[in-house]
TORVEX-682218 format. One record per atom (N, C-alpha, C): residue in one letter; x, y, z. Coordinates in steps of 0.2 Angstrom, whole numbers. Layout:
BEGIN
<dolum "A", <X, Y, Z>>
...
end
This chain:
BEGIN
<dolum "M", <-467, 1699, -374>>
<dolum "M", <-460, 1701, -371>>
<dolum "M", <-457, 1708, -375>>
<dolum "D", <-460, 1710, -381>>
<dolum "D", <-458, 1716, -384>>
<dolum "D", <-459, 1722, -380>>
<dolum "A", <-465, 1722, -377>>
<dolum "A", <-468, 1728, -374>>
<dolum "A", <-463, 1729, -367>>
<dolum "A", <-462, 1724, -364>>
<dolum "A", <-458, 1724, -358>>
<dolum "A", <-451, 1726, -360>>
<dolum "L", <-448, 1723, -366>>
<dolum "L", <-441, 1725, -368>>
<dolum "L", <-441, 1732, -369>>
<dolum "R", <-445, 1735, -373>>
<dolum "R", <-445, 1742, -375>>
<dolum "R", <-446, 1746, -369>>
<dolum "A", <-451, 1744, -364>>
<dolum "A", <-452, 1748, -358>>
<dolum "A", <-446, 1749, -354>>
<dolum "G", <-442, 1743, -353>>
<dolum "G", <-436, 1743, -349>>
<dolum "G", <-431, 1748, -351>>
<dolum "I", <-430, 1747, -359>>
<dolum "I", <-426, 1751, -362>>
<dolum "I", <-427, 1758, -361>>
<dolum "A", <-433, 1761, -361>>
<dolum "A", <-435, 1768, -360>>
<dolum "A", <-434, 1770, -353>>
<dolum "V", <-436, 1766, -348>>
<dolum "V", <-434, 1767, -341>>
<dolum "V", <-427, 1768, -340>>
<dolum "F", <-423, 1763, -342>>
<dolum "F", <-416, 1763, -341>>
<dolum "F", <-412, 1770, -344>>
<dolum "D", <-415, 1772, -350>>
<dolum "D", <-412, 1778, -353>>
<dolum "D", <-414, 1784, -350>>
<dolum "A", <-419, 1784, -346>>
<dolum "A", <-422, 1789, -342>>
<dolum "A", <-418, 1790, -336>>
<dolum "G", <-413, 1785, -334>>
<dolum "G", <-409, 1785, -328>>
<dolum "G", <-412, 1781, -322>>
<dolum "H", <-417, 1778, -323>>
<dolum "H", <-420, 1773, -318>>
<dolum "H", <-418, 1766, -319>>
<dolum "Y", <-412, 1766, -316>>
<dolum "Y", <-408, 1759, -318>>
<dolum "Y", <-411, 1753, -314>>
<dolum "H", <-413, 1754, -307>>
<dolum "H", <-417, 1749, -303>>
<dolum "H", <-424, 1748, -306>>
<dolum "A", <-427, 1753, -308>>
<dolum "A", <-434, 1752, -311>>
<dolum "A", <-434, 1748, -317>>
<dolum "A", <-429, 1749, -321>>
<dolum "A", <-429, 1745, -328>>
<dolum "A", <-428, 1738, -327>>
<dolum "H", <-425, 1735, -321>>
<dolum "H", <-425, 1729, -319>>
<dolum "H", <-432, 1726, -319>>
<dolum "D", <-436, 1730, -315>>
<dolum "D", <-443, 1728, -314>>
<dolum "D", <-447, 1727, -320>>
<dolum "A", <-446, 1732, -325>>
<dolum "A", <-449, 1731, -331>>
<dolum "A", <-448, 1725, -335>>
<dolum "W", <-442, 1722, -334>>
<dolum "W", <-440, 1716, -338>>
<dolum "W", <-442, 1710, -334>>
<dolum "E", <-442, 1710, -327>>
<dolum "E", <-442, 1704, -324>>
<dolum "E", <-448, 1699, -325>>
<dolum "D", <-454, 1702, -325>>
<dolum "D", <-459, 1697, -326>>
<dolum "D", <-459, 1694, -332>>
<dolum "A", <-458, 1698, -338>>
<dolum "A", <-457, 1694, -344>>
<dolum "A", <-451, 1689, -345>>
<dolum "W", <-446, 1691, -341>>
<dolum "W", <-440, 1686, -341>>
<dolum "W", <-442, 1679, -337>>
<dolum "L", <-446, 1680, -331>>
<dolum "L", <-448, 1674, -328>>
<dolum "L", <-452, 1669, -332>>
<dolum "D", <-456, 1672, -336>>
<dolum "D", <-460, 1668, -340>>
<dolum "D", <-458, 1665, -347>>
<dolum "L", <-451, 1667, -348>>
<dolum "L", <-448, 1664, -354>>
<dolum "L", <-445, 1657, -353>>
<dolum "P", <-445, 1653, -358>>
<dolum "P", <-441, 1647, -357>>
<dolum "P", <-434, 1648, -359>>
<dolum "D", <-430, 1643, -357>>
<dolum "D", <-422, 1644, -359>>
<dolum "D", <-422, 1646, -366>>
<dolum "G", <-417, 1650, -368>>
<dolum "G", <-415, 1652, -374>>
<dolum "G", <-413, 1659, -375>>
<dolum "D", <-412, 1661, -381>>
<dolum "D", <-409, 1667, -382>>
<dolum "D", <-413, 1673, -379>>
<dolum "D", <-419, 1673, -380>>
<dolum "D", <-424, 1679, -377>>
<dolum "D", <-423, 1679, -369>>
<dolum "E", <-423, 1673, -366>>
<dolum "E", <-422, 1673, -359>>
<dolum "E", <-415, 1675, -357>>
<dolum "R", <-410, 1674, -361>>
<dolum "R", <-403, 1676, -360>>
<dolum "R", <-402, 1684, -360>>
<dolum "L", <-406, 1686, -366>>
<dolum "L", <-406, 1693, -366>>
<dolum "L", <-409, 1697, -360>>
<dolum "L", <-415, 1695, -359>>
<dolum "L", <-417, 1699, -353>>
<dolum "L", <-414, 1698, -346>>
<dolum "H", <-411, 1692, -345>>
<dolum "H", <-408, 1690, -339>>
<dolum "H", <-401, 1694, -340>>
<dolum "G", <-398, 1695, -345>>
<dolum "G", <-391, 1699, -346>>
<dolum "G", <-393, 1706, -345>>
<dolum "L", <-398, 1709, -347>>
<dolum "L", <-400, 1716, -347>>
<dolum "L", <-402, 1718, -339>>
<dolum "I", <-405, 1713, -336>>
<dolum "I", <-407, 1714, -329>>
<dolum "I", <-400, 1714, -325>>
<dolum "Q", <-396, 1710, -326>>
<dolum "Q", <-390, 1710, -323>>
<dolum "Q", <-385, 1716, -324>>
<dolum "F", <-386, 1719, -330>>
<dolum "F", <-382, 1725, -333>>
<dolum "F", <-385, 1731, -329>>
<dolum "S", <-392, 1731, -329>>
<dolum "S", <-395, 1737, -325>>
<dolum "S", <-393, 1737, -318>>
<dolum "A", <-393, 1731, -315>>
<dolum "A", <-391, 1731, -308>>
<dolum "A", <-384, 1733, -307>>
<dolum "A", <-380, 1731, -312>>
<dolum "A", <-372, 1733, -311>>
<dolum "A", <-372, 1740, -312>>
<dolum "V", <-376, 1744, -316>>
<dolum "V", <-375, 1751, -317>>
<dolum "V", <-378, 1754, -311>>
<dolum "H", <-384, 1751, -308>>
<dolum "H", <-386, 1754, -302>>
<dolum "H", <-382, 1754, -296>>
<dolum "H", <-378, 1748, -295>>
<dolum "H", <-373, 1748, -290>>
<dolum "H", <-367, 1753, -291>>
<dolum "V", <-365, 1753, -297>>
<dolum "V", <-359, 1758, -298>>
<dolum "V", <-361, 1765, -297>>
<dolum "S", <-367, 1767, -299>>
<dolum "S", <-370, 1774, -298>>
<dolum "S", <-371, 1776, -291>>
<dolum "E", <-372, 1770, -287>>
<dolum "E", <-373, 1771, -280>>
<dolum "E", <-366, 1771, -275>>
<dolum "G", <-361, 1770, -279>>
<dolum "G", <-355, 1769, -276>>
<dolum "G", <-353, 1763, -274>>
<dolum "N", <-356, 1758, -276>>
<dolum "N", <-355, 1751, -274>>
<dolum "N", <-351, 1747, -280>>
<dolum "Q", <-345, 1748, -280>>
<dolum "Q", <-341, 1746, -285>>
<dolum "Q", <-340, 1738, -285>>
<dolum "T", <-340, 1736, -279>>
<dolum "T", <-339, 1728, -278>>
<dolum "T", <-345, 1725, -280>>
<dolum "G", <-351, 1727, -279>>
<dolum "G", <-357, 1725, -281>>
<dolum "G", <-358, 1725, -289>>
<dolum "A", <-355, 1730, -292>>
<dolum "A", <-356, 1731, -299>>
<dolum "A", <-351, 1726, -302>>
<dolum "V", <-345, 1726, -300>>
<dolum "V", <-340, 1721, -303>>
<dolum "V", <-343, 1714, -303>>
<dolum "G", <-346, 1712, -297>>
<dolum "G", <-348, 1705, -296>>
<dolum "G", <-354, 1703, -301>>
<dolum "L", <-357, 1708, -304>>
<dolum "L", <-363, 1707, -309>>
<dolum "L", <-360, 1707, -316>>
<dolum "C", <-354, 1710, -317>>
<dolum "C", <-352, 1711, -324>>
<dolum "C", <-351, 1704, -327>>
<dolum "G", <-347, 1700, -324>>
<dolum "G", <-345, 1694, -327>>
<dolum "G", <-352, 1689, -329>>
<dolum "S", <-356, 1689, -324>>
<dolum "S", <-362, 1685, -325>>
<dolum "S", <-367, 1688, -331>>
<dolum "A", <-367, 1695, -331>>
<dolum "A", <-371, 1698, -336>>
<dolum "A", <-368, 1697, -343>>
<dolum "R", <-362, 1697, -343>>
<dolum "R", <-358, 1696, -350>>
<dolum "R", <-359, 1689, -352>>
<dolum "G", <-359, 1684, -347>>
<dolum "G", <-360, 1677, -349>>
<dolum "G", <-367, 1676, -351>>
<dolum "Y", <-372, 1679, -349>>
<dolum "Y", <-379, 1678, -352>>
<dolum "Y", <-379, 1681, -359>>
<dolum "L", <-376, 1687, -360>>
<dolum "L", <-376, 1690, -367>>
<dolum "L", <-371, 1687, -372>>
<dolum "E", <-366, 1683, -369>>
<dolum "E", <-361, 1680, -374>>
<dolum "E", <-365, 1676, -379>>
<dolum "G", <-362, 1677, -385>>
<dolum "G", <-365, 1673, -391>>
<dolum "G", <-371, 1675, -394>>
<dolum "L", <-374, 1680, -391>>
<dolum "L", <-380, 1684, -394>>
<dolum "L", <-378, 1688, -400>>
<dolum "P", <-381, 1689, -405>>
<dolum "P", <-379, 1694, -410>>
<dolum "P", <-378, 1701, -407>>
<dolum "A", <-374, 1705, -411>>
<dolum "A", <-372, 1711, -408>>
<dolum "A", <-378, 1716, -408>>
<dolum "D", <-384, 1715, -412>>
<dolum "D", <-390, 1719, -411>>
<dolum "D", <-396, 1714, -411>>
<dolum "Y", <-395, 1710, -406>>
<dolum "Y", <-401, 1704, -405>>
<dolum "Y", <-407, 1708, -403>>
<dolum "R", <-413, 1706, -406>>
<dolum "R", <-419, 1709, -405>>
<dolum "R", <-419, 1716, -406>>
<dolum "G", <-415, 1719, -409>>
<dolum "G", <-414, 1727, -410>>
<dolum "G", <-411, 1730, -405>>
<dolum "V", <-408, 1726, -400>>
<dolum "V", <-405, 1729, -394>>
<dolum "V", <-397, 1729, -395>>
<dolum "N", <-393, 1735, -393>>
<dolum "N", <-387, 1735, -395>>
<dolum "N", <-383, 1731, -390>>
<dolum "V", <-383, 1725, -390>>
<dolum "V", <-380, 1720, -386>>
<dolum "V", <-373, 1721, -385>>
<dolum "E", <-369, 1722, -391>>
<dolum "E", <-362, 1723, -391>>
<dolum "E", <-359, 1729, -387>>
<dolum "T", <-363, 1734, -387>>
<dolum "T", <-362, 1740, -383>>
<dolum "T", <-362, 1738, -376>>
<dolum "V", <-367, 1735, -374>>
<dolum "V", <-368, 1732, -367>>
<dolum "V", <-362, 1728, -365>>
<dolum "R", <-360, 1723, -369>>
<dolum "R", <-355, 1718, -367>>
<dolum "R", <-348, 1723, -366>>
<dolum "T", <-347, 1727, -371>>
<dolum "T", <-341, 1731, -371>>
<dolum "T", <-341, 1735, -364>>
<dolum "Y", <-346, 1738, -363>>
<dolum "Y", <-347, 1742, -356>>
<dolum "Y", <-345, 1738, -350>>
<dolum "L", <-348, 1732, -350>>
<dolum "L", <-348, 1728, -344>>
<dolum "L", <-341, 1725, -343>>
<dolum "A", <-337, 1724, -349>>
<dolum "A", <-330, 1722, -349>>
<dolum "A", <-326, 1727, -346>>
<dolum "A", <-327, 1734, -348>>
<dolum "A", <-323, 1739, -346>>
<dolum "A", <-325, 1741, -338>>
<dolum "L", <-331, 1740, -337>>
<dolum "L", <-333, 1742, -329>>
<dolum "L", <-330, 1736, -325>>
<dolum "E", <-329, 1730, -327>>
<dolum "E", <-326, 1725, -323>>
<dolum "E", <-319, 1726, -322>>
<dolum "R", <-315, 1729, -327>>
<dolum "R", <-308, 1730, -327>>
<dolum "R", <-307, 1736, -323>>
<dolum "D", <-311, 1741, -323>>
<dolum "D", <-309, 1747, -320>>
<dolum "D", <-315, 1751, -317>>
<dolum "P", <-318, 1748, -312>>
<dolum "P", <-325, 1751, -310>>
<dolum "P", <-324, 1758, -307>>
<dolum "E", <-318, 1760, -304>>
<dolum "E", <-318, 1767, -302>>
<dolum "E", <-317, 1772, -308>>
<dolum "E", <-314, 1771, -313>>
<dolum "E", <-314, 1775, -318>>
<dolum "E", <-320, 1775, -323>>
<dolum "V", <-322, 1769, -324>>
<dolum "V", <-328, 1768, -329>>
<dolum "V", <-334, 1771, -325>>
<dolum "G", <-335, 1770, -318>>
<dolum "G", <-340, 1772, -315>>
<dolum "G", <-341, 1780, -314>>
<dolum "K", <-336, 1783, -316>>
<dolum "K", <-337, 1790, -316>>
<dolum "K", <-341, 1793, -322>>
<dolum "T", <-341, 1789, -327>>
<dolum "T", <-345, 1791, -333>>
<dolum "T", <-352, 1788, -334>>
<dolum "D", <-356, 1791, -338>>
<dolum "D", <-363, 1788, -338>>
<dolum "D", <-362, 1781, -342>>
<dolum "P", <-367, 1777, -341>>
<dolum "P", <-367, 1771, -345>>
<dolum "P", <-369, 1772, -352>>
<dolum "P", <-368, 1768, -356>>
<dolum "P", <-371, 1769, -363>>
<dolum "P", <-378, 1768, -363>>
<dolum "A", <-381, 1772, -368>>
<dolum "A", <-389, 1772, -369>>
<dolum "A", <-390, 1765, -372>>
<dolum "L", <-396, 1762, -370>>
<dolum "L", <-398, 1756, -374>>
<dolum "L", <-402, 1758, -379>>
<dolum "T", <-402, 1755, -385>>
<dolum "T", <-406, 1757, -391>>
<dolum "T", <-410, 1751, -393>>
<dolum "Y", <-415, 1753, -397>>
<dolum "Y", <-420, 1748, -400>>
<dolum "Y", <-420, 1750, -407>>
<dolum "N", <-417, 1745, -411>>
<dolum "N", <-417, 1746, -419>>
<dolum "N", <-413, 1753, -420>>
<dolum "G", <-408, 1754, -416>>
<dolum "G", <-404, 1760, -418>>
<dolum "G", <-406, 1766, -414>>
<dolum "E", <-411, 1766, -410>>
<dolum "E", <-413, 1772, -408>>
<dolum "E", <-414, 1772, -400>>
<dolum "E", <-413, 1777, -397>>
<dolum "E", <-415, 1777, -390>>
<dolum "E", <-422, 1778, -389>>
<dolum "L", <-425, 1775, -383>>
<dolum "L", <-432, 1776, -382>>
<dolum "L", <-434, 1781, -377>>
<dolum "D", <-439, 1785, -379>>
<dolum "D", <-441, 1790, -374>>
<dolum "D", <-447, 1788, -370>>
<dolum "L", <-448, 1789, -364>>
<dolum "L", <-453, 1787, -360>>
<dolum "L", <-460, 1790, -364>>
<dolum "G", <-459, 1796, -366>>
<dolum "G", <-465, 1800, -369>>
<dolum "G", <-467, 1797, -376>>
<dolum "A", <-463, 1793, -379>>
<dolum "A", <-464, 1791, -386>>
<dolum "A", <-466, 1783, -386>>
<dolum "L", <-467, 1780, -380>>
<dolum "L", <-468, 1773, -380>>
<dolum "L", <-476, 1772, -383>>
<dolum "D", <-476, 1767, -386>>
<dolum "D", <-483, 1765, -388>>
<dolum "D", <-487, 1762, -382>>
<dolum "P", <-493, 1762, -382>>
<dolum "P", <-497, 1760, -376>>
<dolum "P", <-495, 1754, -372>>
<dolum "P", <-494, 1748, -376>>
<dolum "P", <-492, 1742, -372>>
<dolum "P", <-485, 1743, -368>>
<dolum "A", <-481, 1746, -371>>
<dolum "A", <-474, 1747, -368>>
<dolum "A", <-475, 1753, -362>>
<dolum "G", <-480, 1758, -364>>
<dolum "G", <-480, 1763, -359>>
<dolum "G", <-483, 1761, -352>>
<dolum "V", <-488, 1756, -353>>
<dolum "V", <-491, 1753, -347>>
<dolum "V", <-486, 1749, -343>>
<dolum "E", <-482, 1745, -346>>
<dolum "E", <-476, 1742, -343>>
<dolum "E", <-471, 1746, -339>>
<dolum "A", <-469, 1751, -343>>
<dolum "A", <-465, 1756, -340>>
<dolum "A", <-468, 1759, -334>>
<dolum "T", <-474, 1761, -334>>
<dolum "T", <-477, 1765, -328>>
<dolum "T", <-477, 1760, -322>>
<dolum "L", <-479, 1754, -323>>
<dolum "L", <-479, 1750, -317>>
<dolum "L", <-472, 1749, -314>>
<dolum "A", <-467, 1749, -318>>
<dolum "A", <-460, 1749, -314>>
<dolum "A", <-459, 1756, -311>>
<dolum "L", <-460, 1761, -314>>
<dolum "L", <-459, 1768, -312>>
<dolum "L", <-463, 1769, -306>>
<dolum "A", <-469, 1767, -306>>
<dolum "A", <-473, 1769, -300>>
<dolum "A", <-471, 1765, -294>>
<dolum "E", <-470, 1758, -295>>
<dolum "E", <-467, 1755, -289>>
<dolum "E", <-461, 1758, -285>>
<dolum "H", <-457, 1760, -289>>
<dolum "H", <-451, 1763, -287>>
<dolum "H", <-451, 1770, -284>>
<dolum "A", <-457, 1773, -286>>
<dolum "A", <-458, 1780, -283>>
<dolum "A", <-463, 1780, -277>>
<dolum "G", <-465, 1774, -275>>
<dolum "G", <-469, 1773, -269>>
<dolum "G", <-476, 1774, -270>>
<dolum "Y", <-479, 1774, -276>>
<dolum "Y", <-486, 1774, -277>>
<dolum "Y", <-490, 1768, -275>>
<dolum "D", <-496, 1768, -274>>
<dolum "D", <-500, 1762, -272>>
<dolum "D", <-500, 1757, -278>>
<dolum "E", <-496, 1751, -276>>
<dolum "E", <-495, 1746, -281>>
<dolum "E", <-502, 1743, -284>>
<dolum "D", <-507, 1742, -279>>
<dolum "D", <-513, 1739, -281>>
<dolum "D", <-516, 1743, -285>>
<dolum "I", <-517, 1750, -285>>
<dolum "I", <-521, 1754, -289>>
<dolum "I", <-518, 1754, -296>>
<dolum "F", <-511, 1754, -297>>
<dolum "F", <-508, 1753, -303>>
<dolum "F", <-509, 1747, -306>>
<dolum "E", <-508, 1741, -302>>
<dolum "E", <-509, 1734, -305>>
<dolum "E", <-516, 1734, -308>>
<dolum "R", <-521, 1736, -304>>
<dolum "R", <-528, 1736, -307>>
<dolum "R", <-529, 1739, -313>>
<dolum "A", <-526, 1745, -313>>
<dolum "A", <-527, 1750, -319>>
<dolum "A", <-524, 1747, -325>>
<dolum "A", <-518, 1743, -324>>
<dolum "A", <-514, 1740, -329>>
<dolum "A", <-519, 1734, -332>>
<dolum "T", <-522, 1730, -327>>
<dolum "T", <-526, 1725, -329>>
<dolum "T", <-532, 1728, -334>>
<dolum "Y", <-535, 1733, -332>>
<dolum "Y", <-540, 1735, -336>>
<dolum "Y", <-538, 1738, -343>>
<dolum "A", <-532, 1741, -342>>
<dolum "A", <-528, 1744, -349>>
<dolum "A", <-527, 1738, -354>>
<dolum "R", <-524, 1733, -351>>
<dolum "R", <-522, 1727, -355>>
<dolum "R", <-528, 1724, -358>>
<dolum "E", <-534, 1724, -354>>
<dolum "E", <-540, 1720, -357>>
<dolum "E", <-542, 1725, -363>>
<dolum "A", <-542, 1731, -363>>
<dolum "A", <-544, 1735, -369>>
<dolum "A", <-539, 1735, -374>>
<dolum "L", <-532, 1735, -373>>
<dolum "L", <-527, 1734, -377>>
<dolum "L", <-528, 1728, -382>>
<dolum "R", <-530, 1722, -379>>
<dolum "R", <-530, 1716, -382>>
<dolum "R", <-536, 1716, -387>>
<dolum "E", <-540, 1721, -387>>
<dolum "E", <-546, 1722, -391>>
<dolum "E", <-544, 1728, -396>>
<dolum "G", <-538, 1730, -396>>
<dolum "G", <-536, 1735, -400>>
<dolum "G", <-538, 1742, -398>>
<dolum "E", <-540, 1743, -392>>
<dolum "E", <-542, 1750, -390>>
<dolum "E", <-538, 1753, -383>>
<dolum "L", <-538, 1759, -384>>
<dolum "L", <-534, 1762, -378>>
<dolum "L", <-539, 1766, -374>>
<dolum "N", <-540, 1763, -368>>
<dolum "N", <-546, 1766, -363>>
<dolum "N", <-543, 1771, -359>>
<dolum "E", <-547, 1774, -354>>
<dolum "E", <-544, 1779, -350>>
<dolum "E", <-539, 1777, -345>>
<dolum "F", <-539, 1770, -343>>
<dolum "F", <-534, 1768, -339>>
<dolum "F", <-527, 1767, -343>>
<dolum "G", <-527, 1765, -349>>
<dolum "G", <-521, 1765, -353>>
<dolum "G", <-518, 1772, -354>>
<dolum "A", <-523, 1776, -356>>
<dolum "A", <-521, 1784, -357>>
<dolum "A", <-518, 1787, -351>>
<dolum "L", <-520, 1785, -346>>
<dolum "L", <-518, 1788, -339>>
<dolum "L", <-511, 1785, -338>>
<dolum "L", <-511, 1779, -338>>
<dolum "L", <-504, 1775, -337>>
<dolum "L", <-498, 1778, -341>>
<dolum "C", <-500, 1779, -348>>
<dolum "C", <-495, 1782, -352>>
<dolum "C", <-493, 1789, -351>>
<dolum "D", <-499, 1793, -349>>
<dolum "D", <-497, 1800, -346>>
<dolum "D", <-492, 1800, -340>>
<dolum "F", <-493, 1795, -335>>
<dolum "F", <-489, 1794, -330>>
<dolum "F", <-482, 1794, -332>>
<dolum "A", <-480, 1789, -337>>
<dolum "A", <-474, 1788, -340>>
<dolum "A", <-471, 1794, -343>>
<dolum "A", <-475, 1798, -346>>
<dolum "A", <-473, 1803, -351>>
<dolum "A", <-472, 1809, -348>>
<dolum "Q", <-476, 1810, -342>>
<dolum "Q", <-475, 1817, -339>>
<dolum "Q", <-473, 1817, -332>>
<dolum "P", <-467, 1817, -331>>
<dolum "P", <-464, 1816, -324>>
<dolum "P", <-467, 1822, -319>>
<dolum "E", <-468, 1828, -322>>
<dolum "E", <-469, 1833, -318>>
<dolum "E", <-477, 1833, -316>>
<dolum "Q", <-481, 1829, -319>>
<dolum "Q", <-488, 1828, -318>>
<dolum "Q", <-490, 1821, -314>>
<dolum "R", <-485, 1817, -312>>
<dolum "R", <-486, 1811, -310>>
<dolum "R", <-491, 1810, -304>>
<dolum "G", <-490, 1815, -299>>
<dolum "G", <-494, 1815, -293>>
<dolum "G", <-502, 1816, -295>>
<dolum "L", <-503, 1821, -300>>
<dolum "L", <-510, 1822, -302>>
<dolum "L", <-512, 1816, -306>>
<dolum "V", <-508, 1814, -310>>
<dolum "V", <-511, 1808, -314>>
<dolum "V", <-512, 1802, -310>>
<dolum "A", <-508, 1801, -305>>
<dolum "A", <-509, 1795, -300>>
<dolum "A", <-516, 1796, -297>>
<dolum "A", <-518, 1802, -294>>
<dolum "A", <-524, 1804, -291>>
<dolum "A", <-530, 1802, -296>>
<dolum "R", <-530, 1804, -302>>
<dolum "R", <-535, 1803, -307>>
<dolum "R", <-535, 1796, -308>>
<dolum "L", <-530, 1793, -309>>
<dolum "L", <-530, 1785, -310>>
<dolum "L", <-534, 1782, -304>>
<dolum "E", <-532, 1784, -297>>
<dolum "E", <-535, 1781, -292>>
<dolum "E", <-543, 1782, -292>>
<dolum "Q", <-545, 1788, -294>>
<dolum "Q", <-552, 1789, -295>>
<dolum "Q", <-556, 1784, -300>>
<dolum "H", <-553, 1784, -306>>
<dolum "H", <-555, 1779, -311>>
<dolum "H", <-555, 1772, -308>>
<dolum "V", <-550, 1770, -306>>
<dolum "V", <-550, 1763, -303>>
<dolum "V", <-555, 1762, -297>>
<dolum "Q", <-557, 1766, -293>>
<dolum "Q", <-562, 1766, -288>>
<dolum "Q", <-569, 1766, -291>>
<dolum "R", <-570, 1770, -296>>
<dolum "R", <-576, 1770, -300>>
<dolum "R", <-577, 1763, -303>>
<dolum "R", <-572, 1760, -306>>
<dolum "R", <-573, 1754, -310>>
<dolum "R", <-574, 1749, -305>>
<dolum "Q", <-571, 1749, -299>>
<dolum "Q", <-572, 1743, -295>>
<dolum "Q", <-579, 1744, -291>>
<dolum "Q", <-581, 1750, -290>>
<dolum "Q", <-588, 1751, -288>>
<dolum "Q", <-593, 1748, -292>>
<dolum "R", <-592, 1749, -299>>
<dolum "R", <-597, 1746, -303>>
<dolum "R", <-597, 1739, -304>>
<dolum "E", <-591, 1736, -303>>
<dolum "E", <-591, 1729, -303>>
<dolum "E", <-594, 1726, -297>>
<dolum "D", <-593, 1730, -291>>
<dolum "D", <-595, 1727, -285>>
<dolum "D", <-603, 1727, -285>>
<dolum "D", <-606, 1732, -288>>
<dolum "D", <-613, 1734, -289>>
<dolum "D", <-617, 1728, -292>>
<dolum "V", <-614, 1724, -297>>
<dolum "V", <-617, 1719, -301>>
<dolum "V", <-614, 1712, -299>>
<dolum "A", <-609, 1712, -294>>
<dolum "A", <-607, 1706, -292>>
<dolum "A", <-612, 1702, -288>>
<dolum "G", <-613, 1696, -290>>
<dolum "G", <-617, 1691, -287>>
<dolum "G", <-625, 1692, -289>>
<dolum "L", <-626, 1696, -294>>
<dolum "L", <-633, 1697, -296>>
<dolum "L", <-637, 1691, -298>>
<dolum "F", <-633, 1687, -301>>
<dolum "F", <-636, 1680, -304>>
<dolum "F", <-634, 1674, -301>>
<dolum "D", <-631, 1675, -295>>
<dolum "D", <-629, 1669, -291>>
<dolum "D", <-635, 1665, -288>>
end
């Protein structure tokens, strides 16, 4: 959960409110009921409310404020290092006056008191952030999912392979994303070809 949590925070703080939802969603769906589930559920609805108000959909934003606050209610002000109280305060203000509050930027999410930059994420969080960003930017999801699988395999062994490095570069270097995506596709195709070459040899 920690990598997804940090990834979503960095994606949100970069202004990709809808993509932040995707960075948290898979981790949230795997959680049992409890405070962690409520945190991610509340942040997902918070990011959706911010997305709606940023798109001019005040009704949609207001509709999410109460439920988001409900999920976050009772959690400590800085649960898991996230500035939960700041989020609750913003949601209450947005629900009361969406027209006025919607004219201002939402508060930044923080982790242990600091905003998270996409370029400063550690590899596990960088991989998760990239998957969310790539999907919303319209890149080939299959390529990125395969690359993430290869990256996670190495990370479990304590290594950062070429897939993990390229995925982190994609998150950290917005101006180079097209080039990085092309290189990533080449690496994935080469890896798949090697796997296909040995498939079934011992069947």
